[in-house]
All heavy atoms as an XYZ file, in Angstrom:
640
protein
N     -12.900     -0.896    -24.390
C     -11.768     -0.807    -23.498
C     -11.722      0.568    -22.832
O     -12.076      1.568    -23.439
C     -10.462     -1.039    -24.252
C     -10.286     -2.466    -24.705
C     -10.642     -2.861    -25.983
C      -9.730     -3.411    -23.858
C     -10.478     -4.168    -26.401
C      -9.562     -4.713    -24.260
C      -9.928     -5.096    -25.549
O      -9.749     -6.393    -25.933
N     -11.248      0.581    -21.613
C     -11.068      1.827    -20.863
C      -9.593      1.968    -20.504
O      -8.902      0.990    -20.246
C     -11.867      1.802    -19.555
O     -13.239      1.639    -19.823
N      -9.141      3.208    -20.466
C      -7.768      3.463    -20.027
C      -7.703      3.396    -18.506
O      -8.616      3.856    -17.826
C      -7.303      4.841    -20.473
C      -7.042      4.966    -21.944
C      -6.488      6.359    -22.247
C      -6.214      6.502    -23.715
N      -5.666      7.839    -24.033
N      -6.646      2.813    -17.990
C      -6.389      2.808    -16.551
C      -4.956      3.276    -16.303
O      -4.055      2.995    -17.082
C      -6.611      1.421    -15.908
C      -8.076      1.038    -15.921
C      -5.807      0.352    -16.595
N      -4.809      4.003    -15.213
C      -3.502      4.491    -14.833
C      -3.551      4.837    -13.346
O      -4.082      5.872    -12.953
C      -3.148      5.737    -15.663
C      -1.758      6.277    -15.360
O      -1.085      5.733    -14.456
O      -1.365      7.259    -16.017
N      -3.071      3.906    -12.514
C      -3.082      4.170    -11.081
C      -1.813      3.651    -10.422
O      -1.118      2.811    -10.962
C      -4.318      3.587    -10.393
C      -4.405      2.086    -10.381
C      -3.785      1.352     -9.380
C      -5.114      1.416    -11.357
C      -3.871     -0.037     -9.355
C      -5.213      0.030    -11.343
C      -4.591     -0.700    -10.339
N      -1.535      4.223     -9.266
C      -0.356      3.875     -8.476
C      -0.815      3.615     -7.044
O      -1.652      4.344     -6.514
C       0.670      5.018     -8.488
C       1.867      4.679     -7.626
C       1.102      5.346     -9.889
N      -0.257      2.576     -6.427
C      -0.519      2.272     -5.029
C       0.774      2.493     -4.252
O       1.804      1.899     -4.570
C      -0.999      0.822     -4.829
C      -1.251      0.539     -3.352
C      -2.228      0.539     -5.670
N       0.706      3.361     -3.255
C       1.836      3.595     -2.382
C       1.592      2.954     -1.028
O       0.445      2.866     -0.577
N       2.662      2.494     -0.381
C       2.549      1.843      0.919
C       3.552      2.484      1.865
O       4.689      2.768      1.485
C       2.834      0.321      0.801
C       2.890     -0.325      2.169
C       1.806     -0.342     -0.063
N       3.101      2.705      3.103
C       3.985      3.206      4.140
C       3.685      2.445      5.429
O       2.532      2.259      5.793
C       3.769      4.695      4.348
C       4.711      5.296      5.372
C       4.545      6.798      5.483
O       3.415      7.299      5.354
O       5.559      7.456      5.736
N       4.740      2.008      6.115
C       4.604      1.319      7.392
C       5.389      2.086      8.430
O       6.587      2.349      8.244
C       5.090     -0.143      7.313
C       4.300     -0.892      6.236
C       4.956     -0.832      8.661
C       4.796     -2.287      5.961
N       4.700      2.458      9.507
C       5.324      3.184     10.589
C       5.461      2.258     11.792
O       4.477      1.624     12.222
C       4.475      4.422     10.980
C       4.193      5.299      9.759
C       5.152      5.209     12.107
C       5.419      5.897      9.117
N       6.675      2.166     12.337
C       6.952      1.314     13.494
C       6.375      1.922     14.769
O       6.048      3.111     14.778
C       8.466      1.114     13.633
N       6.249      1.122     15.815
C       5.698      1.631     17.072
C       6.450      2.846     17.647
O       5.872      3.684     18.297
C       5.802      0.439     18.025
C       5.857     -0.744     17.156
C       6.531     -0.300     15.892
N       7.733      2.943     17.334
C       8.531      4.068     17.843
C       8.454      5.295     16.936
O       9.137      6.285     17.167
C       9.992      3.640     18.032
C      10.641      3.187     16.753
O      10.086      3.284     15.662
N      11.853      2.655     16.857
N       7.606      5.240     15.883
C       7.410      6.370     14.988
C       8.341      6.396     13.780
O       8.174      7.215     12.881
N       9.292      5.495     13.730
C      10.229      5.423     12.606
C       9.536      4.819     11.381
O       8.642      3.984     11.498
C      11.448      4.574     12.970
N       9.964      5.256     10.210
C       9.442      4.682      8.960
C      10.087      3.328      8.758
O      11.305      3.211      8.602
C       9.711      5.618      7.764
C       9.253      4.955      6.466
C       9.014      6.953      7.948
N       9.267      2.278      8.798
C       9.729      0.904      8.640
C       9.875      0.570      7.153
O      10.787     -0.121      6.743
C       8.729     -0.028      9.327
C       9.148     -1.459      9.438
C      10.080     -1.844     10.396
C       8.601     -2.428      8.628
C      10.477     -3.170     10.523
C       8.981     -3.757      8.740
C       9.917     -4.117      9.691
N       8.938      1.098      6.347
C       8.944      0.890      4.894
C       8.173      2.012      4.248
O       7.133      2.426      4.757
C       8.280     -0.449      4.535
C       7.987     -0.684      3.056
C       9.257     -1.125      2.331
C       6.906     -1.712      2.861
N       8.685      2.511      3.128
C       7.946      3.490      2.346
C       8.252      3.242      0.875
O       9.405      3.280      0.466
C       8.340      4.917      2.729
C       7.501      5.966      2.008
C       7.741      7.349      2.574
C       6.793      8.322      1.905
N       6.904      9.660      2.519
N       7.198      2.973      0.139
C       7.327      2.725     -1.307
C       6.151      3.409     -1.995
O       5.026      2.902     -1.950
C       7.335      1.226     -1.601
C       7.620      0.903     -3.057
O       7.580      1.817     -3.911
O       7.892     -0.274     -3.356
N       6.392      4.562     -2.597
C       5.321      5.335     -3.222
C       4.841      4.728     -4.535
O       3.819      5.146     -5.055
C       5.803      6.768     -3.441
C       6.044      7.503     -2.140
C       6.575      8.906     -2.316
O       6.936      9.288     -3.453
O       6.620      9.627     -1.307
N       5.576      3.756     -5.049
C       5.181      3.071     -6.292
C       5.177      1.561     -6.083
O       5.710      0.788     -6.866
C       6.108      3.477     -7.437
C       6.038      4.979     -7.737
C       6.944      5.408     -8.867
N       6.672      4.736    -10.131
C       5.689      5.050    -10.976
N       4.861      6.019    -10.685
N       5.538      4.399    -12.110
N       4.544      1.144     -4.970
C       4.499     -0.266     -4.606
C       3.847     -1.109     -5.709
O       4.312     -2.191     -6.036
C       3.736     -0.430     -3.288
C       3.593     -1.856     -2.840
C       4.665     -2.545     -2.333
C       2.366     -2.501     -2.930
C       4.549     -3.855     -1.922
C       2.241     -3.812     -2.518
C       3.332     -4.496     -2.015
N       2.752     -0.615     -6.262
C       2.085     -1.293     -7.384
C       1.670     -0.229     -8.384
O       1.178      0.828     -8.006
C       0.870     -2.075     -6.903
N       1.898     -0.498     -9.664
C       1.568      0.439    -10.727
C       0.814     -0.319    -11.810
O       1.188     -1.426    -12.180
C       2.867      1.062    -11.318
C       2.542      2.000    -12.466
C       3.674      1.761    -10.246
N      -0.262      0.291    -12.297
C      -1.008     -0.316    -13.385
C      -1.358      0.779    -14.401
O      -1.974      1.778    -14.061
C      -2.287     -0.996    -12.888
C      -2.989     -1.776    -13.937
N      -2.649     -3.085    -14.214
C      -3.968     -1.460    -14.802
C      -3.423     -3.527    -15.204
N      -4.222     -2.554    -15.570
N      -0.934      0.557    -15.617
C      -1.227      1.513    -16.678
C      -1.498      0.716    -17.953
O      -0.733     -0.186    -18.288
C      -0.040      2.455    -16.886
C      -0.293      3.569    -17.852
C       0.861      4.551    -17.849
C       0.514      5.710    -18.745
N       1.560      6.753    -18.699
N      -2.608      1.025    -18.601
C      -2.921      0.299    -19.826
C      -4.406      0.340    -20.127
O      -5.079      1.334    -19.862
N      -4.902     -0.749    -20.679
C      -6.292     -0.872    -21.091
C      -7.001     -1.888    -20.197
O      -6.401     -2.865    -19.750
C      -6.388     -1.341    -22.548
C      -5.733     -0.403    -23.529
C      -6.528      0.846    -23.764
O      -7.748      0.847    -23.784
N      -5.836      1.965    -23.938
N      -8.286     -1.650    -19.965
C      -9.115     -2.564    -19.168
C     -10.370     -2.874    -19.964
O     -11.081     -1.964    -20.396
C      -9.454     -1.913    -17.826
C     -10.337     -2.775    -16.962
C      -9.903     -3.984    -16.464
C     -11.625     -2.354    -16.648
C     -10.702     -4.754    -15.657
C     -12.447     -3.126    -15.854
C     -11.982     -4.328    -15.343
N     -10.649     -4.157    -20.148
C     -11.811     -4.583    -20.900
C     -12.967     -4.836    -19.939
O     -12.829     -5.592    -18.983
C     -11.503     -5.851    -21.683
C     -12.646     -6.317    -22.554
C     -12.282     -7.574    -23.326
C     -13.455     -8.037    -24.155
N     -13.143     -9.272    -24.874
N     -14.093     -4.218    -20.196
C     -15.293     -4.477    -19.395
C     -15.421     -3.559    -18.200
O     -14.761     -2.544    -18.071
N     -16.329     -3.965    -17.304
C     -16.591     -3.207    -16.080
C     -16.152     -4.038    -14.904
O     -16.050     -5.250    -14.971
C     -18.101     -2.925    -15.959
C     -18.644     -2.046    -17.059
C     -20.120     -1.814    -16.873
C     -20.665     -0.967    -18.012
N     -22.092     -0.722    -17.875
N     -15.908     -3.358    -13.800
C     -15.548     -4.103    -12.592
C     -14.412     -3.449    -11.855
O     -14.165     -2.246    -11.973
N     -13.691     -4.252    -11.119
C     -12.614     -3.790    -10.255
C     -11.295     -4.335    -10.773
O     -11.194     -5.498    -11.142
C     -12.850     -4.287     -8.814
C     -14.137     -3.682     -8.267
C     -11.665     -3.929     -7.930
C     -14.541     -4.253     -6.931
N     -10.301     -3.493    -10.761
C      -8.946     -3.920    -11.098
C      -8.190     -4.067     -9.786
O      -8.126     -3.133     -8.988
C      -8.226     -2.904    -11.999
C      -8.977     -2.750    -13.308
C      -6.792     -3.331    -12.249
C      -8.429     -1.662    -14.199
N      -7.628     -5.237     -9.546
C      -6.866     -5.475     -8.339
C      -5.392     -5.121     -8.588
O      -4.852     -5.471     -9.628
C      -6.956     -6.937     -7.916
C      -8.370     -7.394     -7.580
S      -9.057     -6.542     -6.155
C      -8.048     -7.205     -4.861
N      -4.796     -4.441     -7.646
C      -3.362     -4.205     -7.685
C      -2.717     -5.496     -7.206
O      -2.571     -5.725     -6.017
C      -2.978     -3.027     -6.811
N      -2.390     -6.364     -8.115
C      -1.964     -7.724     -7.811
C      -0.524     -7.735     -7.302
O       0.400     -8.144     -7.982
C      -2.112     -8.603     -9.049
C      -1.994    -10.068     -8.720
O      -2.076    -10.452     -7.566
N      -1.811    -10.890     -9.734
N      -0.362     -7.287     -6.081
C       0.959     -7.232     -5.460
C       0.805     -7.670     -4.011
O      -0.165     -7.323     -3.362
C       1.484     -5.801     -5.545
C       2.851     -5.588     -5.044
C       3.858     -5.647     -6.184
C       5.243     -5.419     -5.614
N       6.139     -4.795     -6.486
N       1.742     -8.419     -3.515
C       1.688     -8.932     -2.149
C       2.760     -8.230     -1.312
O       3.900     -8.075     -1.758
C       1.933    -10.458     -2.120
C       2.003    -10.976     -0.710
C       0.853    -11.164     -2.912
N       2.382     -7.811     -0.122
C       3.317     -7.190      0.809
C       3.778     -8.253      1.800
O       3.025     -8.681      2.674
C       2.649     -6.031      1.546
C       3.482     -5.325      2.601
C       4.708     -4.667      1.982
C       2.627     -4.282      3.328
N       5.007     -8.742      1.623
C       5.581     -9.720      2.535
C       6.380     -8.970      3.595
O       7.194     -8.110      3.259
C       6.524    -10.680      1.790
C       5.782    -11.672      0.921
O       4.694    -12.101      1.314
O       6.300    -12.004     -0.155
N       6.131     -9.300      4.835
C       6.859     -8.653      5.937
C       7.482     -9.712      6.817
O       6.852    -10.713      7.130
C       5.901     -7.775      6.748
C       5.309     -6.634      5.976
S       4.054     -5.721      6.889
C       4.972     -5.164      8.297
N       8.718     -9.490      7.187
C       9.400    -10.348      8.141
C       9.881     -9.477      9.298
O      10.383     -8.388      9.076
C      10.615    -11.025      7.506
C      10.266    -12.157      6.605
C      11.505    -12.905      6.140
O      12.486    -12.999      6.921
O      11.500    -13.382      5.004
N       9.729     -9.968     10.496
C      10.170     -9.251     11.672
C      11.293    -10.030     12.328
O      11.232    -11.252     12.450
C       9.015     -9.032     12.641
C       7.972     -8.089     12.102
C       6.881     -8.570     11.397
C       8.101     -6.727     12.275
C       5.936     -7.712     10.865
C       7.180     -5.856     11.764
C       6.084     -6.339     11.061
N      12.325     -9.291     12.721
C      13.479     -9.854     13.402
C      13.290     -9.684     14.910
O      12.543     -8.820     15.348
C      14.750     -9.151     12.934
C      14.987     -9.210     11.436
C      15.289    -10.605     10.943
O      15.861    -11.400     11.708
O      14.948    -10.905      9.777
N      13.984    -10.498     15.702
C      13.859    -10.389     17.160
C      14.171     -8.989     17.711
O      13.623     -8.583     18.728
C      14.867    -11.420     17.692
C      14.990    -12.413     16.594
C      14.843    -11.633     15.318
N      15.024     -8.227     17.021
C      15.385     -6.897     17.518
C      14.449     -5.787     17.013
O      14.630     -4.636     17.384
C      16.838     -6.559     17.190
C      17.092     -6.559     15.690
O      16.311     -7.116     14.924
N      18.178     -5.952     15.269
N      13.438     -6.122     16.186
C      12.467     -5.124     15.745
C      11.557     -4.740     16.913
O      11.236     -5.587     17.768
C      11.607     -5.658     14.591
C      12.375     -5.736     13.284
O      13.297     -4.920     13.099
O      12.056     -6.613     12.468
N      11.126     -3.483     16.979
C      10.274     -3.045     18.093
C       8.952     -3.805     18.132
O       8.343     -4.075     17.090
C      10.016     -1.569     17.805
C      11.015     -1.150     16.788
C      11.419     -2.383     16.052
N       8.516     -4.169     19.334
C       7.191     -4.762     19.503
C       6.189     -3.627     19.649
O       6.534     -2.499     19.950
C       7.127     -5.709     20.729
C       8.049     -6.893     20.529
C       7.445     -4.981     22.016
N       4.923     -3.930     19.382
C       3.868     -2.919     19.460
C       3.098     -2.818     18.165
O       3.171     -3.703     17.313
N       2.365     -1.714     18.007
C       1.483     -1.522     16.857
C       2.214     -0.838     15.712
O       2.722      0.274     15.864
C       0.254     -0.710     17.253
N       2.246     -1.501     14.563
C       2.771     -0.941     13.324
C       1.572     -0.427     12.533
O       0.573     -1.136     12.390
C       3.493     -1.997     12.510
C       4.849     -2.378     13.060
C       4.958     -3.172     14.185
C       6.010     -1.924     12.466
C       6.189     -3.520     14.709
C       7.258     -2.276     12.962
C       7.340     -3.068     14.098
O       8.565     -3.411     14.609
N       1.663      0.785     12.007
C       0.594      1.341     11.186
C       0.928      1.098      9.718
O       1.997      1.479      9.248
C       0.413      2.832     11.448
C      -0.730      3.435     10.666
C      -0.998      4.862     11.052
C      -2.247      5.372     10.349
N      -2.588      6.714     10.819
N       0.019      0.446      9.022
C       0.185      0.165      7.599
C      -0.798      1.035      6.829
O      -2.013      0.942      7.050
C      -0.066     -1.324      7.294
C       0.868     -2.193      8.121
C       0.091     -1.600      5.795
C       0.561     -3.667      8.073
N      -0.277      1.876      5.970
C      -1.116      2.812      5.205
C      -0.903      2.584      3.714
O       0.226      2.452      3.260
C      -0.741      4.251      5.574
C      -1.543      5.286      4.816
C      -1.120      6.695      5.217
C      -1.862      7.739      4.393
N      -1.404      9.108      4.692
N      -2.009      2.536      2.990
C      -1.955      2.425      1.529
C      -2.680      3.624      0.933
O      -3.733      4.037      1.425
C      -2.605      1.136      1.051
N      -2.100      4.153     -0.142
C      -2.710      5.268     -0.860
C      -2.790      4.895     -2.339
O      -1.786      4.471     -2.923
C      -1.867      6.558     -0.700
O      -1.776      6.877      0.689
C      -2.504      7.718     -1.442
N      -3.982      5.044     -2.900
C      -4.188      4.759     -4.314
C      -4.412      6.093     -5.022
O      -5.248      6.894     -4.604
C      -5.397      3.851     -4.542
C      -5.219      2.546     -3.766
C      -5.603      3.582     -6.042
C      -6.462      1.694     -3.682
N      -3.648      6.316     -6.078
C      -3.776      7.530     -6.863
C      -4.234      7.151     -8.264
O      -3.548      6.405     -8.970
C      -2.445      8.301     -6.926
C      -1.976      8.659     -5.517
C      -2.581      9.543     -7.801
C      -0.579      9.213     -5.441
N      -5.403      7.657     -8.650
C      -5.952      7.460     -9.989
C      -5.486      8.650    -10.822
O      -5.944      9.773    -10.653
C      -7.481      7.407     -9.931
C      -8.114      7.157    -11.282
O      -7.516      7.534    -12.309
O      -9.232      6.599    -11.306
N      -4.535      8.412    -11.713
C      -3.962      9.475    -12.509
C      -4.881      9.990    -13.611
O      -4.654     11.082    -14.127
C      -2.623      9.025    -13.109
C      -1.577      8.816    -12.048
O      -1.398      9.642    -11.168
N      -0.892      7.685    -12.105
N      -5.897      9.234    -13.961
C      -6.851      9.674    -14.991
C      -7.929     10.546    -14.358
O      -8.210     11.640    -14.838
C      -7.444      8.478    -15.740
C      -6.335      7.764    -16.530
C      -8.575      8.913    -16.667
C      -6.729      6.498    -17.205
N      -8.544     10.070    -13.274
C      -9.609     10.818    -12.603
C      -9.056     11.901    -11.694
O      -9.811     12.723    -11.173
C     -10.496      9.869    -11.803
N      -7.722     11.893    -11.476
C      -7.092     12.869    -10.585
C      -7.675     12.773     -9.167
O      -7.972     13.765     -8.525
C      -7.222     14.291    -11.110
C      -6.717     14.497    -12.509
C      -5.227     14.239    -12.601
C      -4.735     14.570    -14.010
N      -3.604     13.787    -14.406
N      -7.840     11.534     -8.686
C      -8.367     11.294     -7.346
C      -7.396     10.452     -6.541
O      -6.596      9.698     -7.109
C      -9.727     10.594     -7.418
C     -10.818     11.445     -8.022
C     -12.145     10.768     -7.951
C     -13.218     11.677     -8.545
N     -14.526     11.071     -8.448
N      -7.506     10.588     -5.234
C      -6.630      9.874     -4.305
C      -7.484      9.359     -3.148
O      -8.362     10.061     -2.656
C      -5.581     10.844     -3.794
C      -4.757     10.384     -2.649
C      -3.891     11.532     -2.117
N      -3.004     12.046     -3.121
C      -1.689     11.911     -3.121
N      -1.104     11.299     -2.111
N      -0.953     12.398     -4.087
N      -7.206      8.132     -2.703
C      -7.888      7.573     -1.545
C      -6.863      6.821     -0.700
O      -5.948      6.204     -1.254
C      -9.078      6.669     -1.950
C      -8.605      5.438     -2.712
C      -9.902      6.275     -0.752
N      -7.007      6.913      0.612
C      -6.069      6.241      1.522
C      -6.835      5.413      2.551
O      -7.982      5.719      2.866
C      -5.211      7.264      2.264
O      -4.392      7.967      1.381
N      -6.174      4.426      3.052
C      -6.708      3.611      4.139
C      -5.572      3.095      4.983
O      -4.419      3.040      4.523
N      -5.872      2.746      6.230
C      -4.805      2.232      7.086
C      -5.361      1.209      8.068
O      -6.566      1.142      8.317
C      -4.125      3.381      7.844
O      -5.035      3.994      8.731
N      -4.451      0.441      8.609
C      -4.775     -0.533      9.642
C      -3.542     -0.713     10.523
O      -2.451     -0.265     10.151
C      -5.217     -1.874      9.022
O      -5.766     -2.698     10.047
C      -4.052     -2.607      8.345
N      -3.729     -1.337     11.648
C      -2.604     -1.608     12.551
C      -2.314     -3.101     12.599
O      -3.222     -3.932     12.494
C      -2.918     -1.131     13.969
C      -2.878      0.385     14.059
O      -2.170      1.059     13.321
N      -3.664      0.926     14.959
N      -1.045     -3.413     12.745
C      -0.581     -4.782     12.925
C       0.240     -4.775     14.215
O       1.225     -4.042     14.314
C       0.301     -5.216     11.756
C       1.029     -6.541     11.901
C       0.036     -7.703     11.901
C       2.056     -6.710     10.823
N      -0.181     -5.557     15.204
C       0.493     -5.557     16.493
C       1.422     -6.754     16.608
O       0.986     -7.898     16.434
C      -0.530     -5.556     17.645
O      -1.342     -4.396     17.516
C       0.177     -5.541     18.997
N       2.686     -6.464     16.913
C       3.674     -7.489     17.143
C       3.876     -7.614     18.653
O       4.150     -6.627     19.328
C       5.021     -7.146     16.464
C       4.813     -6.919     14.960
C       6.082     -8.207     16.747
C       4.306     -8.134     14.215
N       3.712     -8.819     19.159
C       3.844     -9.053     20.587
C       5.140     -9.768     20.889
O       5.627    -10.519     20.048
C       2.639     -9.882     21.109
C       1.317     -9.147     20.930
C       0.186     -9.972     21.450
C      -1.124     -9.219     21.260
N      -2.265     -9.964     21.780
N       5.678     -9.552     22.104
C       6.947    -10.222     22.454
C       6.803    -11.732     22.540
O       5.756    -12.263     22.691
C       7.315     -9.628     23.812
C       6.120     -8.906     24.302
C       5.181     -8.722     23.158
């Protein structure tokens, strides 16, 4: 068994630059892992948009922090809402 301890943070920025969502502890995993391979942060991000939400490109950013290795990695993508 190996120890695991990581946190996944999520931030969504609206087209107008406002923070649409920010959750620094969106998914947390701490415990033991048997074997080798990849551990999935088994969490789903459900998003609903209302008619009055800004149209345009929303930036979705995820940051994974490995508390054991003391490493951090981030990635982002855009989601475009059209009228």
